[in-house]
N, C-alpha and C positions, 0 to 999 in steps of 0.2 A: 780535393781528389787529384788534381793535376800533379801534386808533388809525389804521389805514389808512382807516377809513371814518367818521371823526369828523364829516364833513359830514352823515351820515344818522343821527346820534344825536338822539333826541327832545329837544327844547329844554326841555320841562317836567320830565321825569324823569331825563334824562341817560343813558337806556338805548338800546342799539342793538336795535331790534325785528326786524331782518331778517337778522342774522348767525346762521347755524346754531350751535346750542349744542354745546359740546365734550362728549366722553364723560365720564361721572362714575364710572368704575370705580375703587374703592379700590385702591391700589397694593400688592396682596398677591399671593403666589405662586399662590393658588387662582384669583384673578381673571385672572392672566396665562395660566394653563393654560386657563381657560374661554374666553378670547378667541382663543387659538391653536388650540384643538382643538374645543370644543363649538360655538362660534359658526359656523365654516365648515361643520361637519357638519350642523347644524340648518338652516342657510340653503340648502345644496345640496339637502337633502331637501324643504324646505318651498317654496322659491321656484317650482319648476315647477308645483306644485299650486296655489299662489296665483295664478299667471298663468292657469292653466286655469280655475279657478272664477271669477276676476275676468272673464275673457272671456265665460264663460257668463252671468254676472250682468248685464253691460252689454248683451249681446245680448238676453237675456230682457226686460230693462227696455225696450229700444228697441222690440222687437216688440210688447210689451204696450201701450205707449203709442201705437203706430202702428195696430195692428190691432183690439185690443179696445176696448170702450166700456162705460160704465155699471158695474153691479155686477161684471160679468165682468172688466173691466179692473182694478178695485180688488182683487178677490180674487186675480187672477193676480199682481199686483205684490206684494201682501202675502206670498203663498206663496213666490215666488221670492226676494224680498228677505230674508225671514226665514231661509230655508234657505241660500241661496248667500252672502249677506253675512255670515251667522252663521259659515259655514264659513271664509270668508276671515279674519274676525276671530280665529277660533280658531287658524288656522294662523299668524297673526301673534303668537300668544301672549296674546291678549286674552280668555282663557277666563273670567276673573273681572272683572266691571265693578263697581267700587265706587261705588254711587250714594249720594250724600250729599244729604239733603234738609234744608236749614237752616230752611225755613219750613213744611214739611208732612212728616208721617211717611211718606206714600206719594207716589209720582210722580203728577202730575195726569193726567187723561184728556185726551189731545190727539187731535183728529180734524178732519175736513173742516169748514171754517168758522173754524178757528183758524190762527194763525201762530206761528212760533218764531223768536226772535232769538238768535243764538249767536255767541260769539267764535270766531275761526277760526285754528287752529293747525296742522292737518294734514289729510291725506286720510282719516285714520282716523275722524274725527268724521262725515264724509260717509257712510262705510260703516256706521257705527253708526246714524245717523239713518235710513238705508235699512232696516237690520235692525229698528229699533224702530218706525218710523212710516210708512215708504214715502211720504215727503212729495213735494210739488211743489217740486223744486229750482229755484233761481233764480240768475241772475248779475246783479250790481248795476252800473248805469251810473254815471258821474261825477255825474249830476244826481239820483241816488237812485231812478230808475225801475228796474223789474225786468224781466228777460228770463226767461221760463219755459224751463228746459232739462231734458234727460234726465240720467240718471246718468253716462253716458259724457262728456257735455259738462261736467258739474260736476267730474268727476275730471280731465279734460283741462285745464281752466282752472288747476287746482292743480299738476298735474305739470309743465306747461310755462310757467306764469306768464303766460298769455295770456288776456285777457278775451274772453268770447264776444261776437260782434257780431251784431246783428239789428235790423231795422227795426220789429219788433213788440215794443213795450215797454208796460208796465202800471204804474199806481200800485199800491201795496200793497193798498189798499182794493178796487180793481177785481179784482186777482188772487185775493184771499181770497173775494170774492163768487163769482167764476167757479169756483174750486176747490170751494166748497160746493155750487154748482149741479150740477157734473159729478162730485161725489164723488171728487175728486182727492187727498184727504188734506190735511193741514196744509201751509201754505206755509212753506218753510224759507228764511230770509234770514240771510246773514252780513253785517252792516252795515259791517264793515271793508273788504269788497270784495276781500280778499286774505288770505293766511296770514301769520302772524308766528311768531317763535320762542317765543311764550307768556310772555315776561317782562313785557310790558305789553299793554294793549289800545290800539290806535291810534284815531284819530278816526273816528267812525261817519259814514257817508254819510247824507244825509237821506232814509232809506227809508220813514219813517212819515209819510204825507201827512195823515192825519186820525186823531184819537184813536180807538183801537180800540173803545171803548165804542159807537161809532156803527155798526159793521159786523161785529164779531167778537170773538174772545178772543185776547189775546196772551200768550205765554209766553216767559220768558227762561231760557236754559240756559247755565250757565258750564261750560266744559270746562277741565280741567287734567290734565297728565300728570306724575306724580312721576318725576323724572329720576334714576334710580339706576344708569344705565348708558348705553346708546345712546338718545338722545332721540327719541321719536316725532314731535316737531315737525318740520315740513318747510316751509321758507320760501324756500330757495334751494339750488342744487346739483343733483347728478345723481340723478334719481328712482330709477333702477335700482340705484345704489349704496345709496341710502337704504333701499329695500325689502329688499335683500339682507341688510344688517346688522340691520335691525329684525326680520326673520324669524328671524335667528340667535339672538335673545334667548329664553331659556327662557320668560320671563313678562314681560308688559307690563301696566301698569295705567292705566286711564282713569277719572277721577273726574268725575261730573256733579253739578251743583248746580242745582236747579230754582228759578226765581224767578217766582212767580205774579203775574198782572196786578194783583191787589188790593194789592200792596205799593207800587204807584205812588200817590203822594198825590193827593187829589181836585183840588188846584190844578193839578197837572201833567197831569191826565187830560183837560183841556179842549182841548189842541192837540196835533197830531202831534209837532211839534218838542220841546215840553216833555216829553211822554210818553217819547219816545225818549231824551232827555237823562237823565232820572231812571232809566229802565230800564237804560240803558247803564252808569250808575254802579253800580247794584245788581248787574249782571252782573260788572263789574270787581271789586267788593268780594267777591262770592261766589267768584270765581276766585282771590282773595287776591293780586291784582296791581294795580299802579297803572294809572291811566288817562292815556295820553299824548295829545299833540296832533298828532303827525306824521300825514300823510295817505298814502294808498296810492300816489299819483302819484310820491312820492319813491322808492318801491320799484323802479319801472322804471328810474329813473336809477341806483339802487344796483346793480341786477342787471348793468347794462352794465359797471360798474367791477369788480364781484365776479367776473364770468365771465372778464375779462381776467387777473385775479390768480391764479385757480385753473387756468387753461388752460396 
């Protein structure tokens, strides 16, 4: 399949970052029986519950952000995200999250006034970030400005590969200051601006306007999904089909690697662009993948061709 889309191969690494990954079930009789019997049974049982709890989750998130304010808003978001996002992840089979800390023995404390940069592979990490941190979700414009969005908008952008449009945009430093003032939690940014299949990181948009030492604390989180069956990565295709087969797997694993701000060299900590460049390299290294140069605008062109081939 890859040769059909050679135009969208990353020139630096030679990797196709937007083609869905194939299944990696070992060709054994047990695995064939698993796919024919257990996967459909689990998916039929889990999928309606996932839809129900996901609908409750995005509704509770929307109402909390619209109606509540101050400490009540933050407490409501944390309670609903922890409970409902946790249930959705559990139903998907992500009961065990393997957290790998290359630089610290424990995960750092991430709170309002901080921001998170993360590689973007699936809707699963959005659900996990809601479960773990209840962040201020964002959508990234081509110029690197940020649009604050709710959980529904963050998931919609992934499910349908359509960027959020808004006249209200912020620089990262402005949004972090606002989130700290309003106790909105950490600001979550996916610098790639779209999802990939996780084989490489693509070019980061210029989201860091000023070095974070001037206004807050930045954290890098590398996400990776060991693909031992149906891949959790979602970059193209039918979201309903993907969630059905993903929910049919007995167990899925997501690995997180935390990259603290102090790992960025002092020389690169003086400007936003230099800080982002080094942090993005650290995140790529922590995810054990190469760093590509292809940009997200190529994905929209790829999707037009891909949809014609699979339809």
